[in-house]
C-alpha positions as CSV (number, residue, x, y, z in Angstrom):
1,M,-6.3,-16.7,-14.4
2,T,-5.5,-14.2,-11.4
3,K,-2.8,-11.9,-11.1
4,K,-1.0,-10.0,-8.1
5,A,-0.3,-6.5,-7.2
6,V,1.9,-5.0,-4.5
7,F,1.2,-1.5,-3.0
8,A,3.3,-0.1,-0.1
9,G,1.4,2.6,1.8
10,G,2.3,2.8,5.4
11,C,1.1,0.7,8.3
12,F,-0.2,-2.8,6.2
13,W,-3.1,-2.6,8.5
14,C,-4.5,-0.3,7.5
15,M,-4.3,-1.4,3.7
16,V,-5.9,-4.7,3.6
17,K,-9.9,-3.5,3.9
18,P,-10.1,-1.1,1.3
19,F,-8.9,-3.6,-1.2
20,E,-10.7,-6.8,0.3
21,E,-14.3,-5.0,0.0
22,Q,-13.8,-4.9,-3.8
23,Q,-15.3,-7.1,-6.4
24,G,-12.5,-9.6,-8.3
25,I,-10.2,-9.5,-5.2
26,I,-9.4,-12.9,-4.3
27,S,-6.7,-12.2,-1.4
28,V,-5.0,-9.8,0.1
29,T,-1.8,-10.4,2.2
30,S,0.0,-8.4,4.6
31,G,3.8,-8.5,4.0
32,Y,7.4,-7.2,3.5
33,T,8.6,-6.3,0.0
34,G,11.9,-4.2,-1.4
35,G,14.6,-5.2,0.9
36,H,17.4,-7.1,0.8
37,V,16.9,-9.4,3.7
38,P,15.1,-12.8,2.7
39,N,12.5,-14.0,5.3
40,P,12.2,-10.8,7.1
41,T,10.4,-10.2,10.7
42,Y,8.3,-7.6,11.6
43,E,10.7,-6.6,14.3
44,Q,14.0,-6.5,11.6
45,V,11.9,-4.5,9.0
46,T,11.0,-2.0,11.9
47,T,14.3,-1.3,12.3
48,G,15.1,0.2,9.0
49,T,17.9,-1.7,8.0
50,T,16.3,-4.4,5.9
51,G,15.2,-1.9,3.0
52,H,11.8,-3.6,3.3
53,T,8.6,-1.9,3.2
54,E,5.5,-3.1,5.0
55,A,3.1,-3.7,1.9
56,V,-0.4,-5.9,0.5
57,E,-0.1,-8.2,-2.2
58,I,-3.2,-8.4,-3.5
59,E,-4.4,-11.7,-5.9
60,Y,-7.1,-10.6,-8.0
61,D,-8.9,-11.2,-11.0
62,P,-8.4,-8.9,-13.8
63,A,-11.7,-10.0,-15.7
64,L,-13.4,-8.0,-12.7
65,I,-11.1,-5.2,-11.5
66,S,-8.2,-3.9,-13.4
67,Y,-4.8,-3.1,-12.8
68,E,-5.3,0.7,-13.5
69,Q,-8.4,0.0,-10.6
70,L,-6.2,-1.2,-8.1
71,V,-4.0,1.9,-8.7
72,E,-6.6,4.3,-8.1
73,I,-7.8,2.2,-5.0
74,Y,-4.3,2.7,-3.5
75,W,-3.9,6.5,-4.2
76,Q,-7.1,6.7,-2.0
77,Q,-5.8,5.2,1.0
78,T,-2.1,7.1,1.0
79,D,-0.6,10.8,1.3
80,P,1.3,10.6,-2.1
81,T,3.0,13.6,-1.1
82,D,4.7,12.3,2.0
83,A,7.7,10.1,0.9
84,L,9.3,9.8,4.6
85,G,6.5,7.4,5.7
86,Q,2.3,7.8,6.2
87,F,0.6,9.5,8.4
88,A,2.0,8.6,12.3
89,D,4.4,5.7,10.8
90,R,7.6,7.4,9.8
91,G,10.7,5.7,8.1
92,D,11.7,3.8,5.2
93,S,9.6,1.0,6.1
94,Y,6.3,3.3,6.1
95,R,7.2,4.7,2.3
96,P,4.7,4.7,-0.3
97,V,5.5,2.8,-3.3
98,I,3.9,1.0,-6.2
99,Y,5.5,-2.1,-7.3
100,Y,4.8,-3.1,-10.8
101,S,5.7,-6.5,-12.2
102,D,5.9,-5.9,-16.1
103,E,6.0,-2.6,-18.3
104,E,2.4,-2.4,-18.8
105,E,1.8,-1.9,-15.1
106,R,4.4,0.7,-14.9
107,E,2.9,2.6,-17.7
108,I,-0.7,2.2,-15.7
109,A,1.4,3.8,-12.9
110,E,3.2,6.7,-14.2
111,R,0.3,7.5,-16.2
112,S,-1.9,7.6,-13.1
113,K,0.9,9.4,-10.9
114,Q,1.1,12.1,-13.5
115,S,-2.8,12.5,-13.6
116,L,-2.9,12.7,-10.2
117,Q,-0.1,15.4,-10.0
118,E,-1.9,17.6,-13.0
119,S,-5.3,17.0,-11.1
120,G,-4.7,20.0,-8.5
121,R,-5.9,17.7,-5.5
122,F,-2.7,18.2,-3.6
123,D,-0.8,21.4,-3.4
124,K,2.6,19.4,-3.0
125,P,4.3,17.4,-5.6
126,I,3.2,13.4,-5.8
127,V,6.3,11.8,-4.2
128,T,5.4,8.0,-4.2
129,K,7.9,5.8,-5.8
130,I,7.0,3.6,-8.9
131,E,9.4,0.6,-8.5
132,P,10.0,-2.8,-9.9
133,R,8.6,-5.9,-7.9
134,T,10.7,-8.0,-5.9
135,D,10.3,-10.9,-3.9
136,F,7.3,-10.4,-1.3
137,Y,7.2,-12.0,2.1
138,P,4.3,-12.8,4.0
139,A,4.0,-10.9,7.5
140,E,3.4,-12.9,10.8
141,D,0.2,-14.3,11.0
142,Y,-0.8,-12.2,13.6
143,H,-0.8,-9.2,11.2
144,Q,-3.3,-11.0,8.6
145,D,-6.6,-9.6,8.4
146,Y,-5.7,-7.6,11.5
147,Y,-8.8,-5.2,10.8
148,K,-11.1,-8.2,11.6
149,K,-9.0,-9.7,14.3
150,N,-8.8,-6.6,16.0
151,K,-11.6,-4.1,15.1
152,L,-11.1,-1.7,18.3
153,H,-7.5,-1.3,17.9
154,Y,-7.5,-0.9,14.0
155,T,-10.4,1.5,14.3
156,L,-8.7,3.9,16.8
157,Y,-5.2,3.3,15.1
158,R,-6.6,4.3,11.7
159,E,-8.1,7.5,13.4
160,G,-5.6,8.6,15.8
161,S,-2.3,7.8,13.4
162,G,-4.2,10.3,11.2
163,R,-5.0,8.7,8.2
164,A,-8.5,8.5,8.7
165,G,-8.8,12.0,8.9
166,F,-6.5,12.9,5.4
167,L,-8.7,10.4,3.7
168,R,-11.9,12.0,4.6
169,K,-10.3,15.6,3.9
170,H,-8.8,14.6,0.6
171,W,-10.7,12.0,-1.0
172,S,-14.2,12.2,0.5
């Protein structure tokens, strides 16, 4: 039986590949969650008025990869000290959030966040939110598997946004 996890870490294009490369991942879908507008469009979400974040929904086999492992992968794709967006992407729709489905996931995420704070890896507080999961709406088709369909633009964006350099500095 598979499970699903949802994470928001800025631009969803950059959140797909790190999860898809892991054993036990069935699929990674880019989309929107956390807001009050049903079936939002990309254009609506980027206005910052829907309450939604860009996020990824990960379907996985818990016999092969645990939720705890997914949370650890998540941290290593984000700047957990920036609550106002991620890298070049600013605003509410790019805020970092771990969305939990049940109490066990909430506890795992909270423990992991506390451990990261205590690790001394960052000299600022860990501000990533941990919130209950709400409806997830898949993004438009052109956003799905963006890193595969638009390799050059994806690579340039990942570098140019500052994400790649930050991750090399803090997670290598």
